[in-house]
KESE-733413 format. One line per field, with one value per residue: residue number from 1; x, y, z of N, C-alpha, C in turn. Coordinates in steps of 0.1 Angstrom, whole numbers, plus 5000, padded with zeros to 4 digits. Atoms other than C-alpha are relative to their C-alpha. Example, Ala and Ser with C-alpha at 12.3 -4.5 7.8 and 13.67 -1.06 7.14 Angstrom:
resi: (1 2);
nu: (5009 4991);
nv: (4988 4989);
nw: (5000 5000);
cau: (5123 5137);
cav: (4955 4989);
caw: (5078 5071);
cu: (5009 4992);
cv: (5012 5011);
cw: (5000 5008);
//
This chain:
resi: (1 2 3 4 5 6 7 8 9 10 11 12 13 14 15 16 17 18 19 20 21 22 23 24 25 26 27 28 29 30 31 32 33 34 35 36 37 38 39 40 41 42 43 44 45 46 47 48 49 50 51 52 53 54 55 56 57 58 59 60 61 62 63 64 65 66 67 68 69 70 71 72 73 74 75 76 77 78 79 80 81 82 83 84 85 86 87 88 89 90 91 92 93 94 95 96 97 98 99 100 101 102 103 104 105 106 107 108 109 110 111 112 113 114 115 116 117 118 119 120 121 122 123 124 125 126 127 128 129 130 131 132 133 134 135 136 137 138 139 140 141 142 143 144 145 146 147 148 149);
nu: (4998 4993 5004 4993 5000 5005 5012 5006 5020 5015 5010 5006 5007 5005 5013 4993 4988 4997 4994 5004 4989 4997 4997 4985 4991 5006 5001 4992 5002 5009 5011 4988 4999 5015 5001 4986 4994 5006 5000 5011 4993 5000 4988 4994 5001 4985 4979 4990 4993 4986 4984 4999 4986 4999 4998 5016 4999 5007 4997 5003 5011 5011 4998 4999 5019 5000 5004 5020 5002 4992 5005 5014 5010 4994 5007 4990 5002 4983 4989 4992 5007 4998 4993 5007 5002 5000 5003 4987 5004 5015 4990 4989 5008 5004 4979 5001 5000 5013 5005 5007 4999 4988 4995 4989 4988 4993 4996 4982 4997 5010 4990 4988 4992 5007 5011 4992 5003 5014 5016 5013 4996 4998 4991 4995 5008 4988 4980 5011 5010 4988 4984 5005 5002 4984 4996 5002 4988 4979 5004 5005 5013 5011 5002 5010 5003 4998 5008 5010 4997);
nv: (4995 4993 4989 4996 4992 4986 4987 5001 4981 4997 4991 4991 5005 4989 5002 5000 4999 4999 5011 4999 4997 5011 5002 5000 5004 5010 4996 4987 4991 4983 5004 4991 5007 5002 4996 4998 5004 5000 5004 5012 5010 5012 4995 5015 5013 5006 5004 5020 5014 5000 4999 5011 5003 5010 5022 5009 4987 5012 4996 5006 4999 4994 4986 4999 4995 4987 4995 5007 4990 4985 4995 5002 4987 4991 5001 4993 5007 4996 4994 5015 5015 4999 5009 5017 4994 5013 4999 5008 5007 5012 5005 4999 5015 5004 5008 5008 4988 4999 4996 4999 4985 4999 4981 5002 4999 5013 5003 5001 5006 5013 5007 5001 4991 4992 4988 4986 4995 4997 5005 4992 4990 5011 5009 5004 5008 5004 5006 5010 5008 5005 5009 5018 5007 4999 5006 5011 5010 5004 5018 5007 5001 5001 4982 5001 4986 5009 5007 4998 4998);
nw: (5003 5002 4990 5006 4996 4991 5004 4987 5008 5001 5002 4985 4998 4999 4998 4994 4999 4989 4990 4983 4989 5000 5015 4999 4984 5006 5008 5005 5014 4996 5009 5001 5013 5006 5007 5003 5009 5003 5011 4999 5005 5018 4988 4988 5002 5013 5003 4992 5009 5005 4991 4994 5012 5005 4999 4979 4996 4988 4980 4988 5002 5015 4996 5010 5005 5002 5018 5012 4992 4999 5016 5000 4991 5005 5014 5008 5015 5009 4986 4998 4988 4989 4996 5000 4990 4992 4987 4987 4989 5004 4996 4990 5000 5003 4994 4988 4995 4995 4994 4994 4994 5004 5013 5007 4992 4996 5018 4995 4991 5004 5013 4997 4998 4993 5007 5000 5008 4990 4996 5008 5019 5014 5003 4994 4994 5009 4993 4996 5009 5008 4990 4997 5010 5007 4988 5005 5009 4991 4991 5005 5009 5017 5007 5012 5009 5015 5004 5007 5003);
cau: (5005 5012 5001 4995 4977 4951 4920 4901 4864 4844 4814 4791 4760 4730 4703 4706 4737 4745 4770 4757 4779 4775 4783 4815 4827 4822 4834 4860 4850 4839 4815 4844 4856 4824 4825 4863 4871 4839 4829 4796 4789 4785 4821 4834 4816 4841 4874 4867 4863 4889 4914 4900 4909 4887 4898 4878 4870 4856 4845 4830 4789 4766 4788 4780 4736 4751 4762 4731 4714 4731 4729 4691 4685 4708 4687 4723 4721 4759 4778 4806 4792 4804 4834 4831 4819 4828 4814 4840 4819 4801 4839 4860 4826 4831 4875 4857 4860 4827 4819 4792 4783 4813 4826 4850 4879 4881 4888 4923 4923 4893 4919 4951 4961 4970 4947 4966 4947 4905 4878 4849 4875 4869 4900 4918 4884 4896 4933 4911 4897 4926 4953 4926 4920 4959 4963 4943 4955 4991 4976 4964 4929 4911 4919 4885 4892 4902 4874 4858 4883);
cav: (4995 5033 5068 5084 5114 5142 5155 5176 5207 5227 5226 5255 5240 5257 5247 5250 5271 5278 5252 5250 5251 5216 5210 5225 5218 5182 5186 5218 5230 5269 5280 5312 5291 5280 5303 5319 5287 5269 5255 5246 5211 5202 5218 5196 5164 5172 5176 5143 5123 5138 5137 5099 5094 5067 5039 5022 5050 5032 5043 5037 5036 5043 5077 5068 5075 5106 5115 5101 5122 5154 5153 5148 5175 5199 5187 5189 5169 5165 5159 5127 5094 5088 5064 5020 5027 4997 5001 4989 4979 4947 4936 4946 4921 4897 4897 4893 4932 4946 4978 4986 5022 5028 5063 5064 5074 5048 5024 5024 5016 4983 4972 4970 5003 5039 5068 5100 5129 5149 5128 5139 5155 5141 5133 5123 5100 5089 5084 5064 5041 5034 5024 4996 4987 4986 4971 4943 4931 4933 4901 4890 4896 4891 4929 4935 4970 4945 4927 4924 4945);
caw: (4999 4992 5005 4975 4985 5000 4992 5018 5006 5019 5010 5020 5022 5007 5027 5059 5059 5093 5111 5152 5177 5178 5145 5155 5182 5166 5137 5141 5105 5117 5105 5092 5070 5053 5042 5033 5018 5010 4977 4961 4963 4925 4929 4959 4941 4907 4920 4948 4915 4896 4928 4936 4893 4889 4911 4945 4966 5006 5040 5068 5057 5029 5026 4988 4993 5005 4973 4957 4979 4975 4936 4941 4964 4944 4912 4895 4862 4845 4874 4867 4884 4915 4914 4920 4959 4989 5023 5047 5076 5056 5058 5091 5101 5083 5090 5128 5139 5155 5143 5157 5174 5164 5135 5109 5133 5154 5117 5130 5164 5161 5132 5157 5144 5155 5148 5142 5137 5153 5160 5134 5104 5071 5063 5094 5099 5060 5074 5098 5079 5050 5080 5093 5060 5053 5091 5084 5052 5067 5087 5064 5053 5020 5001 4992 4972 4950 4945 4913 4899);
cu: (5001 4989 4994 4990 4986 4992 4984 4992 5000 4992 4988 4986 4989 4987 5007 5018 5014 5006 4994 5017 5006 5003 5016 5010 5006 5012 5017 5002 4990 4991 5010 5007 4997 5002 5006 5004 4986 4994 4984 5002 5003 5015 5010 5000 5009 5015 5001 4997 5002 5013 4990 5000 4992 5009 4995 5000 4989 5006 4988 4984 4997 5012 4993 4985 4999 4995 4991 4991 4999 4993 4988 5000 4999 4987 5013 4996 5013 5012 5009 4990 5013 5014 4997 5000 5001 4994 5009 4994 4991 5015 5010 4982 5005 5018 4996 5001 4984 5001 4990 4996 5018 5005 5013 5014 5000 4993 5009 5002 4992 5006 5014 5007 4999 4990 5004 4992 4987 4995 4994 5008 4995 5013 5006 4986 5005 5015 4998 4996 5010 5004 4992 4997 5017 5006 4993 5006 5012 4996 4993 4986 4992 5003 4984 4997 5007 4992 4993 5004 5009);
cv: (5018 5006 5009 5016 5009 5004 5004 5015 5000 5004 5013 4993 5005 5003 4995 5006 5001 4990 5009 4994 4990 4994 5003 4999 4982 4999 5007 5005 5012 5008 5022 4992 4991 5008 5018 4985 4987 5002 4992 4988 4997 5006 4996 4984 5000 4997 4986 4989 5002 5004 4981 4992 4988 4982 4997 5010 4990 5010 4993 5005 4997 5021 5001 5003 5014 5007 5003 5014 5010 5010 4996 5014 5015 5005 5010 4989 5002 4998 4982 4990 4999 4990 4987 5001 4987 5008 4991 4991 4984 4990 5004 4989 4989 4999 5002 5016 5000 5018 5012 5009 5003 5018 4992 4993 4993 4986 4995 4993 4984 4992 5000 5015 5013 5010 5016 5012 5009 4989 5002 5010 4990 4998 4996 4986 4986 4995 4983 4987 4999 4992 4990 4995 4994 4988 4983 4994 4997 4991 5000 4996 5000 5015 5003 5014 4994 4991 5007 5013 4999);
cw: (5005 4997 4983 5000 5003 4996 5012 4989 5008 4992 5006 4995 4998 5004 5018 5011 5008 5008 5018 5000 5002 4997 5004 5006 4999 4995 4994 4990 5010 4990 4987 4986 4987 4988 4991 4993 4992 4981 4997 5003 4990 4997 5003 4994 4988 5011 5011 4994 4992 5011 4996 4980 4993 5004 5019 5009 5011 5009 5003 4997 4989 4999 4981 4999 5001 4994 4989 5006 4999 4984 5002 5003 4999 4988 4989 4988 4993 5000 4998 5011 5010 4997 5004 5017 5017 5017 5011 5013 4994 5000 5004 5005 4996 5001 5018 5010 5001 4999 5001 5009 5000 4990 4992 5002 5006 4990 5013 5009 5000 4992 5009 4996 5004 4992 5008 4998 5012 4999 4987 4985 4984 4999 5008 5006 4987 5006 5007 4998 4987 5016 5015 4992 4997 5015 4997 4988 4994 5003 4996 4995 4986 5003 4999 4994 4992 4996 4992 4992 4980);
//
């Protein structure tokens, strides 16, 4: 496994544009950061798909549905297709790791890897999922990312 890059982009919400103090505290994302660095969801989505460059993407849960719901919610047409998506949760269960009641930020430690960063920060949580996948595969677990490739 090789680290090939990071992607981070703040999408400005069109609906409910003010981030609550609870979410600010949980994620570390402040309203002024979204105002200064945020981009429209359509732009953020296109950038993400471009970054993925056709590679399989994986996340803790059904984030693919969140993308599709936002595309429909915003009435977007002619958006790029989401790359092939893998939900890590069934694979964790198959690998003998129970993720119920846990979050993406917990995957690394559940799999015997170290989590570094801020919990509930999207990029750090993605790194946690990646570290968990790497740890399990290095121990001999099935590399589910290669299934169907």
